[in-house]
Residue, then its C-alpha position, 0 to 999 in steps of 0.5 A: m734416579d736413586p731416591e737418596l740422590k733425588l732427595l738431595t736434589e729436591e731440597l737444594p732450591s730455596s723456593n721449596e722451603s715453603r712447601h709441605v714436607v712429606l716423609i716416605a719409608d719403604d724398603s722396596p727401591h721400586d715403590l720408593d721411587s714410584l712414591y717419590d715421582a708421584l709427590a716430588s713435584d708438589y712437596r718436599v720429599r724425604v725418603a727412608r729405607d727402613g723404620a729406624k731411619a724413618l723415625e730419625l727423619a720424622l724428628e728432624e726439622p722441619r717436621p714432616d706434614v704427612i708420613l707414608l709408611d710401608v707396613e713391612m720393613p726390616g728391623l722396625s716394621g711400619h706398625e712399630v714405627c707408627v706406634r712409636l710416632k703416636n707415643d711421641p707428643t711432639i710428632s703424634e698429630v702428624p697423619v700416618i698413611f700405611i702403604t702395604r700389599r696387604d688388602s684384608r679388612e683385618d690388616e686395615a683395621a689393625g693399622l687404623e687402631m694404631g693411629a694411622v689415618d688412611y691405607i693405600t694398597k700396592p701397586i702404586f698408583p700416583e693419582i691415588v697417592r697424590a689424592r690421599v696426601q692432599t686429603q690429609l693436608t687439607l684436613k689438617s689445614t682446616q683443623r688448624v683454621l678451626e683451632n685458631l677460631v676456637a682460640e680467638r673466640t676463647r680469648e675474646l670471651e676470657a677478655t669479656r669475663m675479665e672486664v666484667i669481673s674487674k668492673l664488679g670489683l671496682a664497684a665494690e671498692y668504690r662503694d667502700n670509699e676505696t680506689g680502683n688502683h687498690i684493686k690493681r695493686m692488690s691483684e698484681s701483688s697477689a699474682l706476684l706472691a702466688l708466682k713467687y711461692t708456687e712458680n706456677k705462672a698459670w695459677a698466678d695469673l688465675v689469682r691475679q684475674a680472681s682476686p678483684m672480686h674479693d670484697i664483692g659481697k660488700m655490695g650486699i652490706p647496708d650503708n649504715v654499716l658499710l659507710k659508718p664513720g665510727r667503730l662498729d658495734e658487735q651487732e654491726w660487725e656481725i653484719m659486716k662479716q657477712h660480706t664474705v658469705i654474700g660475695a661467695e653466694f654472688i659468684g656462685e658455684s662454678e666448675h670454671p677455675l676462674f670463678r671457683t678461685a674467686r669464690e674461695i678468695a671472697l669466702h675465705h680471705h678474712e680467715k686467719w692462720d690460727g683459726t680466729g678469722y671469719p666466716h668459718g674459723l678455718q686454720r692453717e692449710a684448711i684456708p685456701l692458698s689463694a685466700r691466704i695470699v690475698a689476706i697479706t696483700d689486701v691488708f698490706d695495701s689497705l694499711t698503706s693507703e690513705r682513706p677519708l677516715k684513715k691516715a696511711w701507715s708507713i711502709e715500715e709500720t705495716v711491714e712490722f705489723i705483718y711480721e708480728n702477725q705471721g703465724s697468727h693472722f697470716d701464713p708464716e711461709l707466705c709472710q716470708v716470701f711476701l717480705d722477701s719480695l717487698d721491693d717488687v710490691l713497692e714497685i707495683r705501688k709506683q705503677f698504680p699510685g693513689 
């Protein structure tokens, strides 16, 4: 039967929808027919008689699970088709098996270097074709299972890491007479501002996860300074300012993006745009963006929250304070984005009252 007629017949029954898709490209009608007969009972088979058609079918949905390419075809050769497939990230992971009459080691090595996973020499032996295709499908299935296991384990580790970070952040806040919801409001507002400013969701999520540790260094400040009811004297203030350095040392140096971001926030969230902040007196863009964001959201939530020794400022008073201090305390561009997003910030306050 003509392979194209077989293709139409093969794809009609709905029961075939769940079967693996195999794409075969060969300019020899006899070889194409032999390959089809070897595979059609177990797979949904698509056929192409030249390289251009093979490329077209490879990109159609559902995508093939395995591709068999004759090396010598008119127009685009099998080698050229393979190279194009491997350069397309949407299809590059699909295993390619070359079909050829060439049997030299040099030819096989050349094909494997182009990204093929196997080599079948003609004449076609159905049992060999079926075994090679099944091997690649089994490997692909096993790889997918392993990737899912790794992804699940990674999610579990990230969840555990986030729980530890959240609890450490809460411990620092409770010691300073803050509330747990301050942490939630500040971190959510920081993520909101990060997303509005950069349009980078992944980085905004990173800021959300890292910002709860901004004041972790307060756990290293003596009670007589941290909990003093009145105004700090000069010596006590110098001790208090060390919480930024202590926090950075507590988090430590790490290559992990989460801890690297948490460290830069803890160390620099009290720096000021004009260089009058601490601990290093950094100015403008020398202050990490994450720390510039937290500087705004932390101050806003702290000022608008009531504490045992402090009445809450009104929203209007706090907005005026931030507006007046843009370009001195705060990054002016970030201030404008924050003020433009005030309705969303206030909605976060409603979600986490207290």
